[in-house]
Each structure stands twice: as C-alpha cells, then as structure tokens.
C-alpha positions as a printed NumPy array, in Angstrom:
array([[-59.69 ,  84.429, -56.333],
       [-61.209,  84.115, -52.994],
       [-61.591,  80.343, -53.442],
       [-57.849,  79.808, -54.274],
       [-56.905,  78.887, -50.664],
       [-59.583,  76.339, -50.523],
       [-58.657,  74.935, -53.996],
       [-54.941,  74.639, -52.912],
       [-55.751,  72.956, -49.549],
       [-56.268,  69.664, -51.357],
       [-54.657,  66.28 , -50.315],
       [-51.103,  65.772, -51.709],
       [-51.506,  62.089, -52.402],
       [-53.758,  59.006, -52.215],
       [-56.84 ,  60.845, -53.383],
       [-59.912,  58.659, -54.285],
       [-61.17 ,  58.772, -57.832],
       [-64.579,  60.389, -57.635],
       [-65.59 ,  60.34 , -61.375],
       [-64.514,  58.382, -64.442],
       [-65.652,  59.771, -67.634],
       [-65.401,  57.982, -71.012],
       [-65.503,  60.226, -74.043],
       [-66.555,  58.285, -77.294],
       [-66.996,  61.455, -79.357],
       [-67.171,  65.224, -79.158],
       [-69.478,  66.333, -76.445],
       [-70.382,  62.745, -75.482],
       [-69.856,  61.639, -71.866],
       [-70.378,  58.221, -70.386],
       [-69.812,  57.927, -66.592],
       [-68.511,  54.505, -65.715],
       [-67.47 ,  52.407, -62.674],
       [-64.291,  51.376, -64.216],
       [-62.011,  52.244, -67.15 ],
       [-59.448,  50.198, -69.006],
       [-56.232,  52.119, -69.992],
       [-53.441,  51.003, -72.494],
       [-50.196,  52.597, -73.59 ],
       [-51.068,  52.096, -77.237],
       [-54.68 ,  53.448, -77.259],
       [-54.982,  55.454, -74.031],
       [-58.609,  54.487, -73.176],
       [-59.735,  52.166, -76.07 ],
       [-62.774,  53.365, -77.732],
       [-62.326,  57.059, -76.734],
       [-62.116,  59.837, -79.305],
       [-58.303,  60.083, -78.608],
       [-57.941,  57.14 , -81.191],
       [-59.671,  58.907, -83.974],
       [-59.663,  62.672, -83.13 ],
       [-56.809,  63.711, -80.772],
       [-56.247,  67.398, -80.339],
       [-52.456,  66.949, -80.369],
       [-50.871,  64.689, -82.873],
       [-47.474,  63.251, -83.475],
       [-45.619,  63.683, -86.841],
       [-47.165,  60.513, -88.22 ],
       [-50.727,  61.779, -87.483],
       [-51.362,  59.536, -84.425],
       [-52.399,  60.87 , -81.088],
       [-49.701,  62.293, -78.883],
       [-49.629,  60.011, -75.761],
       [-49.111,  62.924, -73.51 ],
       [-52.931,  63.718, -73.81 ],
       [-54.313,  60.234, -73.203],
       [-55.801,  60.965, -69.733],
       [-56.859,  64.353, -68.258],
       [-57.367,  64.764, -64.519],
       [-59.415,  67.586, -63.039],
       [-59.23 ,  68.818, -59.546],
       [-62.548,  68.372, -57.78 ],
       [-62.532,  71.771, -56.213],
       [-61.885,  73.499, -59.504],
       [-64.797,  71.599, -61.147],
       [-67.075,  72.603, -58.22 ],
       [-66.197,  76.208, -58.689],
       [-66.83 ,  76.381, -62.451],
       [-69.4  ,  73.749, -63.286],
       [-72.385,  75.395, -61.572],
       [-75.159,  74.607, -64.042],
       [-74.815,  70.753, -63.946],
       [-78.035,  70.149, -65.963],
       [-77.732,  72.833, -68.764],
       [-73.885,  72.7  , -69.163],
       [-71.83 ,  69.639, -70.273],
       [-69.46 ,  67.967, -67.838],
       [-65.85 ,  69.145, -68.482],
       [-64.977,  65.82 , -70.046],
       [-61.85 ,  64.996, -67.917],
       [-61.289,  61.259, -67.59 ],
       [-60.643,  61.556, -63.91 ],
       [-61.971,  63.869, -61.245],
       [-60.125,  63.681, -57.918],
       [-59.485,  65.912, -54.912],
       [-55.654,  65.965, -55.446],
       [-53.084,  68.757, -55.43 ],
       [-52.034,  68.954, -58.966],
       [-49.549,  71.832, -58.693],
       [-46.182,  71.552, -60.373],
       [-44.649,  71.377, -56.86 ],
       [-46.705,  68.462, -55.837],
       [-46.692,  66.561, -59.094],
       [-43.662,  67.607, -61.213],
       [-43.65 ,  66.569, -64.927],
       [-42.716,  62.909, -65.072],
       [-44.41 ,  61.968, -61.915],
       [-45.934,  58.45 , -61.852],
       [-49.396,  58.017, -60.476],
       [-51.102,  54.726, -59.866],
       [-54.751,  54.009, -59.671],
       [-55.87 ,  50.318, -59.646],
       [-53.52 ,  48.392, -61.959],
       [-52.854,  51.404, -64.339],
       [-49.911,  53.696, -64.115],
       [-49.958,  57.206, -65.486],
       [-47.025,  59.712, -66.215],
       [-47.675,  63.453, -65.682],
       [-47.242,  65.213, -69.025],
       [-45.225,  68.331, -69.745],
       [-48.17 ,  69.79 , -71.768],
       [-50.081,  72.495, -69.922],
       [-53.813,  72.104, -69.826],
       [-54.591,  75.796, -70.453],
       [-58.474,  75.568, -70.418],
       [-59.479,  75.394, -74.061],
       [-61.98 ,  77.64 , -75.897],
       [-64.782,  74.986, -74.873],
       [-63.99 ,  75.647, -71.153],
       [-64.343,  79.363, -71.828],
       [-67.636,  78.948, -73.662],
       [-69.045,  76.577, -70.987],
       [-67.81 ,  78.069, -67.822],
       [-67.126,  81.691, -68.78 ],
       [-64.273,  84.06 , -69.636],
       [-63.317,  84.505, -65.951],
       [-62.807,  80.706, -65.47 ],
       [-60.613,  80.554, -68.532],
       [-58.576,  83.694, -67.298],
       [-58.201,  82.356, -63.859],
       [-56.338,  79.303, -65.122],
       [-53.683,  81.39 , -66.976],
       [-53.264,  84.41 , -64.73 ],
       [-49.591,  85.234, -63.872],
       [-48.393,  82.564, -61.362],
       [-51.378,  80.312, -61.983],
       [-50.063,  77.984, -64.667],
       [-47.78 ,  76.223, -62.12 ],
       [-50.949,  75.665, -60.009],
       [-52.445,  73.637, -62.796],
       [-55.968,  74.759, -61.911],
       [-57.307,  73.259, -65.082],
       [-55.745,  69.783, -63.982],
       [-53.097,  67.739, -65.619],
       [-52.588,  65.698, -68.815],
       [-50.981,  62.238, -68.45 ],
       [-49.752,  59.321, -70.725],
       [-50.545,  55.817, -69.863],
       [-47.294,  54.088, -68.704],
       [-48.663,  50.838, -67.707],
       [-51.779,  49.069, -69.004],
       [-54.423,  48.466, -66.391],
       [-57.82 ,  49.269, -65.108],
       [-58.964,  51.883, -62.594],
       [-62.252,  51.997, -60.736],
       [-64.283,  54.505, -58.797],
       [-62.898,  54.912, -55.447],
       [-59.439,  53.646, -56.329],
       [-56.672,  55.904, -54.841],
       [-54.741,  57.984, -57.162],
       [-51.363,  57.827, -55.593],
       [-47.7  ,  58.889, -56.505],
       [-45.295,  56.041, -56.999],
       [-42.011,  56.907, -55.427],
       [-38.624,  55.544, -56.345]])
C-alpha cells in the first residue's frame, strides 16, 4: 500500500514501450524488438490463436484479450525474483497510468502503426499471478477501490493492423 502513490504517479500519455513479450505457449516468453498485430489474430503465432482464456460463442478467442499491457511500476513491485519466477507474460510493459479515469473503456492507443482499444474486461490478476507473486499481490489488485486503478494492467483488442517496436510511444488517440 505504501507504494500506491508512486504507482499512481505515472505519465498519463506517450509512455515508451519498455518490453514486448511474445507468448507462443503456456509459460513461454520470447522478448522481441518488434511485434506485428492484426485484428484477426491479435499477435500472429501467439497462444491466443489456439488457447485463449476467453472465447466467443463460436469457440474463437475473444478479441478483447488480444493484448495485455502491464504498468512498469506494478511489475517492479511484484516481480522481485526475476531469475526464479516467470515474467508476467504481458505483451507490453510501459510506465503509463492505466486507471479507468485516464484510459476509459474504448480509449484508442497507438504505438508504431498499430492501434489498440482498451477493453471492458477487468484484468483481475489470475491464479498464476497469485502463485508467482503471492496472495498479497493478488489481493492488492482487487481491494475495494482498486479495480478502477487497474493495477494489474489493461486488456485490449487490436483495432488497426500494424507493428510496434521497443521505444515506440504508447499514446492516446484523441477525437
């Protein structure tokens, strides 16, 4: 709780992408300089195409979970054993304010030539988060008043095919 003011003092916009993680299978992580994104497949070759954790009625992956973005300051708080514990697996890590107030559902974000849309699905810190980073890290995300802070980050759909690279700025697109 003492770290919350630091976590919430993040930039509101135009945050550089600090990590890009490609997830070909469960527990697999491949850190890349660039990632291609498509509306149809999310990130082609990722497990979203074969094993999405949220599915549509037809069995295909729900596009609202194609991309996950984790706040850097939260990752730094919970991922202390970077050798013995897997990376959280979020596609993008950026030092960006992901609160509902700053990035309401439907907000468009651009990085490189790709455009993402902030999902209405809450990233509640799954069981894997609890196992890897502890019960306190899981509970912190869901404490009363904390869901609106989106401490576990945000989920997004791909709205425009494109490519993003490390260092690209993740910026809101305004009307």
